[in-house]
Structure formats: C-alpha cells, structure tokens
C-alpha positions as CSV (number, residue, x, y, z in Angstrom):
1,M,158.1,188.2,107.0
2,L,160.9,189.2,109.3
3,R,161.5,185.6,110.3
4,R,161.8,184.6,106.6
5,T,164.2,187.5,105.9
6,L,166.4,186.4,108.9
7,L,166.2,182.8,107.7
8,K,167.4,183.6,104.2
9,F,170.2,185.7,105.6
10,A,171.3,182.9,108.0
11,Y,171.3,180.4,105.1
12,Q,173.4,182.7,102.9
13,L,175.7,183.5,105.7
14,K,176.3,179.8,106.4
15,Y,176.2,178.6,102.8
16,R,177.3,181.3,100.5
17,S,176.9,179.1,97.4
18,L,173.3,178.2,98.3
19,P,171.6,180.7,95.9
20,V,173.9,179.6,93.0
21,Y,173.3,175.9,93.6
22,S,169.5,176.4,94.0
23,K,169.5,178.1,90.7
24,R,171.5,175.4,89.1
25,L,169.2,172.6,90.4
26,K,166.2,174.4,89.1
27,Q,167.8,174.9,85.6
28,W,169.1,171.3,85.5
29,G,165.7,169.9,86.4
30,Q,164.4,171.4,83.1
31,L,167.2,170.1,80.8
32,P,166.7,167.3,78.3
33,L,168.1,163.9,79.2
34,Q,171.3,164.0,77.1
35,A,172.3,167.4,78.5
36,S,171.6,166.2,82.0
37,Q,173.7,163.1,81.5
38,Q,176.6,165.1,80.1
39,L,176.6,167.5,83.1
40,Q,176.4,164.5,85.5
41,M,179.4,162.9,83.8
42,K,181.3,166.2,84.1
43,H,180.6,166.3,87.8
44,L,181.6,162.6,88.2
45,N,184.8,163.1,86.2
46,E,185.9,166.1,88.2
47,L,185.3,164.3,91.5
48,L,187.4,161.3,90.3
49,L,190.2,163.5,89.2
50,H,190.3,165.1,92.6
51,A,190.2,161.8,94.3
52,V,193.1,160.3,92.4
53,K,195.2,163.4,93.0
54,H,194.3,164.2,96.7
55,V,192.8,161.1,98.4
56,P,195.4,158.4,99.3
57,Y,192.8,155.6,99.4
58,Y,191.8,156.1,95.8
59,K,195.4,156.6,94.6
60,N,196.0,153.0,95.5
61,I,192.9,151.4,94.0
62,F,192.2,153.5,90.8
63,P,193.3,151.5,87.7
64,K,195.4,153.2,85.0
65,N,192.7,152.6,82.4
66,L,190.0,154.6,84.3
67,W,190.6,157.3,81.7
68,D,191.3,156.7,78.0
69,K,194.2,158.3,76.1
70,D,192.1,161.4,75.4
71,G,191.3,161.8,79.1
72,H,187.7,160.6,78.9
73,L,186.3,158.6,81.7
74,D,185.8,154.9,80.9
75,M,182.5,154.0,82.5
76,D,183.2,150.2,82.1
77,A,186.4,150.7,84.1
78,F,184.5,152.8,86.7
79,E,181.9,150.1,87.2
80,Q,184.7,147.7,88.0
81,L,186.0,149.8,90.9
82,P,185.6,148.0,94.3
83,I,182.4,148.9,96.2
84,L,183.1,151.0,99.3
85,E,181.5,149.4,102.3
86,K,180.5,151.1,105.6
87,T,183.3,149.2,107.4
88,A,185.8,151.1,105.2
89,L,184.9,154.3,106.9
90,H,186.3,152.9,110.1
91,Q,189.2,150.9,108.6
92,F,190.4,153.6,106.2
93,A,189.2,156.7,108.0
94,E,192.4,158.6,107.4
95,P,193.3,157.5,103.8
96,L,189.8,158.4,102.7
97,K,190.3,162.1,103.7
98,S,191.4,164.5,101.1
99,N,195.0,165.9,101.7
100,D,193.9,169.5,101.1
101,L,191.6,169.8,104.1
102,D,193.6,172.8,105.3
103,Q,192.1,174.6,102.3
104,R,188.5,173.7,103.0
105,K,185.8,174.2,105.6
106,W,184.6,170.8,106.8
107,H,183.1,169.1,109.8
108,Y,182.5,165.7,111.2
109,N,179.2,163.9,110.9
110,A,178.0,160.4,111.8
111,T,175.2,158.0,111.1
112,G,172.4,157.5,113.7
113,G,173.5,153.9,114.5
114,S,170.3,152.2,113.3
115,T,172.4,149.3,112.1
116,G,174.7,149.1,115.0
117,E,177.7,151.3,115.8
118,P,177.5,154.9,114.4
119,T,179.8,155.5,111.5
120,R,181.9,158.8,111.5
121,F,183.0,160.7,108.4
122,I,183.6,164.2,107.3
123,Q,181.8,166.6,104.9
124,D,182.8,169.9,103.5
125,V,180.7,173.1,103.4
126,D,180.2,172.8,99.6
127,Y,178.5,169.5,100.1
128,K,176.3,171.1,102.8
129,A,175.3,173.9,100.5
130,W,174.4,171.5,97.7
131,N,172.4,169.3,100.2
132,A,170.5,172.4,101.5
133,A,169.7,173.4,97.9
134,A,168.4,169.9,97.2
135,K,166.1,170.0,100.2
136,I,164.7,173.3,99.1
137,F,164.3,172.0,95.5
138,Y,162.4,168.9,96.6
139,D,160.3,170.8,99.1
140,N,159.1,173.1,96.4
141,W,157.5,170.0,94.7
142,T,155.4,169.5,97.8
143,G,154.1,173.0,98.0
144,Y,156.3,174.0,100.9
145,Q,158.4,177.2,100.8
146,L,161.3,178.0,103.0
147,G,160.0,179.6,106.2
148,N,156.5,178.1,106.0
149,K,155.2,176.5,109.2
150,K,156.3,172.9,109.5
151,V,155.8,170.2,112.0
152,V,158.8,167.9,112.3
153,I,158.2,164.4,113.8
154,W,161.7,163.3,114.3
155,A,163.9,161.2,116.7
156,A,167.5,161.8,115.9
157,R,168.6,163.5,119.1
158,R,171.1,165.9,117.4
159,D,168.2,167.3,115.3
160,V,165.6,167.3,118.1
161,L,167.4,168.1,121.3
162,G,170.1,170.7,121.6
163,G,171.1,174.0,123.1
164,L,170.3,177.6,122.2
165,L,171.6,177.3,118.6
166,T,169.4,174.4,117.9
167,K,166.3,176.2,119.3
168,L,167.2,179.3,117.3
169,R,167.5,177.2,114.1
170,H,164.1,175.7,114.7
171,Y,162.6,179.2,115.4
172,L,164.1,180.7,112.2
173,R,162.9,177.7,110.1
174,N,159.4,178.0,111.7
175,D,159.6,174.4,112.8
176,V,157.4,172.8,115.5
177,I,159.3,169.8,116.9
178,I,157.7,166.5,118.1
179,N,160.1,164.0,119.6
180,A,159.3,160.7,118.0
181,Y,161.9,158.7,119.9
182,Q,159.1,157.1,121.9
183,L,155.6,157.8,120.7
184,K,153.6,156.7,123.7
185,S,149.8,156.4,123.5
186,E,149.4,158.8,126.4
187,D,151.4,161.5,124.5
188,M,149.6,161.1,121.2
189,L,146.6,163.3,122.0
190,S,148.8,166.3,123.1
191,Y,150.9,165.9,120.0
192,I,147.8,166.0,117.8
193,E,146.6,169.1,119.6
194,K,150.1,170.6,118.9
195,I,149.6,169.9,115.1
196,N,146.1,171.4,115.2
197,K,147.4,174.5,116.9
198,A,150.4,174.9,114.5
199,K,148.4,174.5,111.3
200,P,151.5,173.5,109.3
201,V,152.0,173.8,105.6
202,Q,154.0,170.5,105.7
203,I,154.5,167.7,108.2
204,L,157.9,166.0,108.0
205,G,158.5,162.7,109.8
206,Y,159.8,159.2,109.9
207,A,157.5,156.9,107.8
208,N,156.6,154.8,110.8
209,S,156.0,157.8,113.1
210,L,153.5,159.3,110.5
211,Y,151.9,155.9,110.3
212,D,151.6,155.5,114.1
213,F,149.9,158.9,114.2
214,A,147.5,158.0,111.4
215,R,146.6,154.7,113.1
216,Y,146.0,156.4,116.5
217,I,143.8,159.1,114.9
218,S,141.8,156.6,112.8
219,Q,141.3,154.1,115.7
220,N,140.1,156.9,118.1
221,N,138.0,158.8,115.5
222,L,139.9,162.0,116.1
223,E,140.3,165.1,113.9
224,V,143.6,166.4,112.7
225,Y,144.6,169.5,110.7
226,S,145.2,168.8,107.0
227,P,148.5,170.3,105.8
228,K,149.3,171.0,102.2
229,S,151.6,167.9,102.1
230,L,153.4,165.3,104.3
231,M,157.1,164.4,103.7
232,S,158.1,160.9,104.6
233,S,161.8,160.2,105.1
234,A,164.4,158.1,106.9
235,E,162.4,154.9,106.7
236,V,160.6,152.7,104.1
237,L,157.1,154.0,103.2
238,H,155.0,150.9,102.5
239,P,151.9,151.3,100.3
240,H,149.4,150.5,103.1
241,M,151.1,153.1,105.2
242,R,150.8,155.8,102.5
243,E,147.1,155.0,102.0
244,L,146.2,155.4,105.7
245,I,148.4,158.5,106.2
246,E,146.8,160.2,103.2
247,R,143.3,159.2,104.1
248,V,143.6,160.4,107.7
249,F,145.5,163.7,107.0
250,Q,143.6,164.3,103.7
251,A,146.9,165.4,102.1
252,P,149.4,163.8,99.7
253,V,152.5,162.0,101.0
254,F,155.8,162.7,99.3
255,N,158.5,160.0,99.8
256,R,162.2,161.2,100.1
257,Y,165.3,159.0,100.2
258,G,168.6,160.0,101.8
259,S,171.2,159.2,104.4
260,R,173.6,161.0,106.7
261,E,176.6,160.0,104.5
262,M,175.0,161.1,101.2
263,G,172.3,163.6,102.0
264,D,169.0,163.7,100.1
265,M,169.4,161.5,97.0
266,A,165.9,161.2,95.6
267,C,162.3,162.4,96.1
268,E,158.9,162.0,94.6
269,C,157.3,164.7,92.5
270,A,153.6,165.4,92.3
271,Q,153.1,162.4,89.9
272,H,154.2,159.9,92.6
273,N,155.5,157.5,90.0
274,G,158.8,157.0,91.8
275,L,161.6,159.0,93.4
276,H,163.7,161.3,91.1
277,I,167.4,160.8,91.6
278,S,169.3,164.1,92.0
279,M,171.6,163.9,89.0
280,P,173.6,167.0,89.9
281,T,174.6,165.6,93.3
282,H,174.5,161.8,93.1
283,Y,175.4,159.0,90.7
284,V,173.3,156.0,91.6
285,E,173.8,152.3,90.6
286,I,171.6,149.3,91.4
287,I,173.8,146.2,91.8
288,K,172.6,142.6,92.0
289,D,174.1,140.1,94.4
290,D,176.4,138.8,91.7
291,G,177.9,142.3,91.2
292,T,176.3,143.0,87.9
293,T,174.0,145.9,87.1
294,A,170.3,145.3,87.8
295,A,167.8,145.9,85.1
296,P,164.9,148.4,85.6
297,G,162.3,146.7,87.9
298,E,164.9,144.3,89.3
299,M,165.9,144.6,92.9
300,G,169.5,145.2,93.9
301,H,171.9,147.0,96.3
302,I,171.9,150.8,96.1
303,V,175.4,152.0,95.4
304,V,176.0,155.7,95.3
305,T,178.8,158.1,94.4
306,G,178.3,161.5,96.1
307,L,179.4,164.2,93.6
308,T,179.7,167.1,96.0
309,N,181.8,166.1,99.0
310,Y,185.5,166.6,98.1
311,A,186.6,166.4,101.7
312,M,186.0,162.7,101.9
313,P,184.7,161.4,98.6
314,L,182.5,158.3,98.9
315,I,182.8,156.5,95.5
316,R,180.6,153.5,94.8
317,Y,179.4,153.5,98.4
318,R,177.0,150.8,99.4
319,T,174.2,152.5,101.4
320,G,173.0,149.2,102.9
321,D,169.6,149.6,101.2
322,L,167.9,147.6,98.5
323,G,165.9,149.2,95.7
324,M,165.0,149.2,92.0
325,R,164.9,151.5,89.1
326,A,161.6,152.4,87.5
327,T,160.8,150.9,84.1
328,E,159.3,154.1,82.7
329,S,160.1,157.8,82.8
330,C,158.0,160.4,84.7
331,A,155.4,162.5,82.9
332,C,156.2,165.6,85.1
333,G,158.9,166.8,82.6
334,C,161.9,166.2,84.9
335,V,164.1,163.7,83.2
336,W,166.1,162.7,86.3
337,P,165.9,158.9,86.5
338,L,163.5,157.3,88.9
339,L,163.9,154.9,91.8
340,Q,160.7,152.8,91.5
341,S,160.9,151.8,95.2
342,I,163.2,151.7,98.2
343,V,163.0,148.2,99.8
344,G,165.0,149.2,102.8
345,R,168.1,147.7,104.5
346,A,169.4,144.5,103.0
347,H,168.9,142.8,106.4
348,N,165.2,144.0,106.4
349,T,164.6,141.5,103.6
350,L,164.1,137.9,104.5
351,T,165.5,135.0,102.5
352,S,164.1,131.5,101.9
353,A,166.2,128.4,101.8
354,K,165.9,128.5,98.0
355,G,167.4,132.0,97.9
356,D,164.1,133.8,97.2
357,R,163.9,137.3,98.7
358,V,160.8,138.2,100.7
359,H,160.0,142.0,100.7
360,P,159.3,143.4,104.2
361,N,156.0,144.8,102.9
362,F,154.8,141.2,102.9
363,F,154.8,141.3,106.7
364,H,153.3,144.8,106.9
365,R,150.4,143.6,104.8
366,L,149.9,140.5,106.9
367,L,150.1,142.2,110.3
368,F,148.7,145.6,109.6
369,G,146.7,145.1,106.4
370,E,145.2,141.9,105.2
371,F,144.3,140.5,108.6
372,D,143.6,143.9,110.2
373,Q,145.4,143.1,113.5
374,I,144.2,146.1,115.4
375,W,145.3,144.4,118.7
376,I,148.9,144.7,117.6
377,K,150.5,148.0,118.7
378,K,153.9,147.1,117.2
379,F,155.7,144.0,115.8
380,Q,159.1,142.9,114.9
381,V,159.8,139.8,112.7
382,V,163.3,138.3,113.2
383,Q,164.7,135.6,111.0
384,E,167.1,133.5,113.0
385,D,167.7,131.0,110.2
386,Y,166.1,130.0,106.9
387,D,163.4,127.9,108.7
388,Q,163.1,129.8,112.0
389,I,161.0,133.0,112.4
390,F,160.2,134.8,115.6
391,I,157.4,137.4,115.7
392,Y,157.6,139.8,118.7
393,V,154.4,141.8,119.3
394,T,153.3,144.4,121.8
395,F,149.5,144.8,122.5
396,H,147.6,148.0,122.7
397,P,147.3,149.0,126.4
398,E,143.6,148.5,126.5
399,D,143.9,144.9,125.2
400,K,144.3,142.5,128.1
401,S,144.3,139.3,125.9
402,T,147.0,136.8,125.3
403,L,148.4,135.4,122.1
404,T,146.5,132.1,122.7
405,D,143.2,134.1,122.3
406,Y,144.2,134.9,118.8
407,A,145.3,131.4,117.7
408,E,143.0,131.4,114.7
409,K,144.4,134.6,113.3
410,T,148.1,133.8,114.1
411,N,147.7,130.3,112.5
412,A,146.4,132.0,109.3
413,I,149.4,134.3,109.3
414,D,151.8,131.4,110.0
415,A,150.4,129.6,106.9
416,Q,151.0,132.6,104.7
417,I,154.6,132.8,105.9
418,R,155.2,129.2,105.2
419,K,154.0,129.7,101.6
420,V,156.8,132.1,100.9
421,L,159.6,130.7,103.2
422,G,158.9,127.0,102.9
423,G,156.6,124.5,104.6
424,Q,159.3,123.6,107.2
425,C,159.5,127.1,108.5
426,Q,158.9,127.3,112.3
427,V,157.0,130.5,113.3
428,S,157.1,131.5,117.0
429,W,155.0,134.3,118.5
430,V,156.4,136.2,121.5
431,K,154.4,138.8,123.5
432,V,156.7,141.5,124.9
433,D,156.0,144.7,126.8
434,E,158.2,146.9,124.6
435,I,160.2,146.6,121.3
436,P,163.0,149.1,121.7
437,S,163.9,151.5,118.8
438,A,167.3,151.7,117.3
439,P,169.7,154.4,118.7
440,S,168.6,156.6,115.8
441,G,164.9,156.4,117.0
442,K,163.9,154.3,114.0
443,H,161.9,151.1,114.4
444,C,163.0,147.9,112.6
445,Y,159.9,145.9,111.7
446,V,161.7,143.1,109.9
447,Y,165.2,141.8,110.5
448,S,167.1,138.9,109.1
449,K,170.3,137.5,110.7
450,I,171.2,135.7,107.5
451,D,174.1,137.2,105.6
452,V,173.4,137.3,101.8
453,S,175.8,140.1,100.9
454,P,177.8,139.5,97.6
C-alpha cells in the first residue's frame, strides 16, 4: 500500500497533468464516433497551428490552402503534405525543433537502433504525461493496475540497466526485471524460477522473448506461474507465437504497438479483434506504395502524426512499419479505429520479382509451425535479391546434427518458398553459432535488402 502511494506521488510529481489526461482518455474512450473524431480534429488542428507558427521546418513546407477561408483544416491538403522520413530527424534536427523551447520542459530521446544508427529527437513533458496516461489506460484493459507486481522481459539497456534512479523506479513500480538482450538456454531455468517466485499480475516483454520462454517451457515440460495477462510489445506478434504463449502461460496475450518517437499508439482490448488506435494522442494513416490511402484490410505504410509533442512535432511521420486497418469495428464499445495487424518493418517483408509482398509470418509458419522444426533454436531469412534467399539457423545446444541430416525437411521448405517467390529462387541454408540481436536487443527474423519504398 505504501509503495503504491509513493508511486502515485512520484508520477504526479513528475507529470502534473497525468491525472487530468488519464481522466480525459477514460472519458474519450466512451464517446460516440462522431464526437471522438471532432475532438481528434481539434487536437490535430491545434498542433498544426503551433507547427506553422513555431517550427521553421513546417513554415517552409505548409501550403497556404491547408486551412480554408473560415480557418477550418482542409484534410485533402493535409494528406498532400510530404511524408516525414526518419532521415529528416538527422538532416533537419534543428529546423524541426519548436522555437519556444525556453518556455517548455523537454528532454532528448533516441530510438534503439534496431534498423541501424539510433535516431535522436526531443519530447516535451506534456507528451510524456499523455504517454504515461495511455500506458495506464491500456494496462487497465489487461487487468493490471498501477503498482501491481509485473515481470518485465526487456532488452533496451536504458530501461533495464541503470543507476540508483532506475532501480528506484523499478522498485516503486513493483517491477521484476529480466534482461532479454541474450536469452541463453542456461539462464532460462533461473528466469522461470524468478517468474514463479514473483507471481506477477502481468508479464510484459518483447514478442520474441515471450515466445522463446514459451518454447523452452513447452519443450522441457516445465511449470510456470500463470499471470492475469501478458503484454507483448516492441516486436511483431505472429499468430503461432500468441497461440503457444497463451497455451503455456494459461493467460491471454494483449498486443501493443508503439515506438520511441511516438509512444504507445495502439493496443488490443479484451476482444482481441485488432489494436485500438489512441485517437486523443495519434492520427494514423495507412499509405500504399503509390502514396494513396490504403483501404481497410489492405497493407500499407504506417504514417503517424503525434498530437501531443509540441517540442518537436512529427507530422505524417513514416514509422517504417507496415500494417492494415480492420474492416470492422470492435464490439467492446470503444469506437477508436482498429489496426487489424502490424506486419512489421518494411524491410521485414520480402518481395517477389513480380512485386508481390510476402508476409514475414509465412516464414515463421514454415520454420516454427507447419514443419515443427524443433531442432532450430533461431533463424534469420535474408533476401539478397529477388531470386536469392539465405536462411541462417542456430541449432539447439543438445542437437549435434548438421543441415545435411535434415535435407528432406529443408527441401520441403525450399519448395514452399519457391511457390511464393518464384521457381528460379535460390535458397541457401547456413548453420551459424549465433545470430546477433540488433543494438536494441530485438531479433530480426526476416530481412530484405531490396528497396521497395515509394
């Protein structure tokens, strides 16, 4: 009880607006669709007015017809604004900053570098308060309340490692940390014992880390404590991964989507029919390769306008991920629009010579599902060219075999790959001792070196 009181005090001391924003999110989640859309347009318009007045970068690119003669935002003109790429955060770092920073509390943040060099940007305290409120709002859907015991299986070093303040933050939050940067088999048993001892209400982790735990527990017939829920984040949660995690932990998995630049953008409710986009904090578009808006159920690039960070507004920012909108609304009562699925990074999707996209889940199903390759500890599929695929695999420590011993199984997989990428596709298998994680600690299962960006 004392810990929860101290935690609430610490949150309110750091984010004075947090109680107000938490209340607004709860109220907004109960509004009808038209009222929600009107409020979102109000937030978007206020951000754009600030950007054109205070941010040099946008002063130069905003057209004069962005607002009509009555001062109403023209959404057709808005959708013609140039898309902001990650490279712009390096190239236009200064012009993207608001010129009123001396009147705001702000700090630097950076991406984890999972796609290469970390990207640096700034965020203000108001953004941080909104993002904290969104986390609390989404967590409530999972049955987790602020201050409940939570196991965090994470690898971002700034979140896991740190000094006294980091340890104090974890203590106040009642978090038990498991460093997922390298989940070695010899460490798994002690980590499972840590979960069993903690008896958490929620387990939060990278999708692949949760899946690795579930595979290890299942293959070794171990017992693990069943939390009220698991929260998967930071990586793509594929259907076969969800099925195994839920079966092993005997608890529902909630999928959450976010990024360092934008915070938490969308999350599943208890219906699990898609991820509800946070309308108060984000305006999300799905854009096809040709630059037009994708229809519901159609894959496209996720382009986001963050509505709460006035220190460095990111307007029509390409996250680097692919996704699609749901074709139906959710039965839970919340009218916030749904992302049907997050496909992952654009370079995680392979492309055939005909231009067809191959979902990364295709390879997860082949290598961890359909053919039940229990001898594979980890894999990485790399597309060097339209007709050249390399599959790097690590074996489980107890497996002393070579790839030639599995020729029948690998040939069957090769045949499936050629069906989707073309009969001329060359598939090469390479056994390696280790597949290194990205600097952020995430593991890239599928990677294409073909540039198909619009």
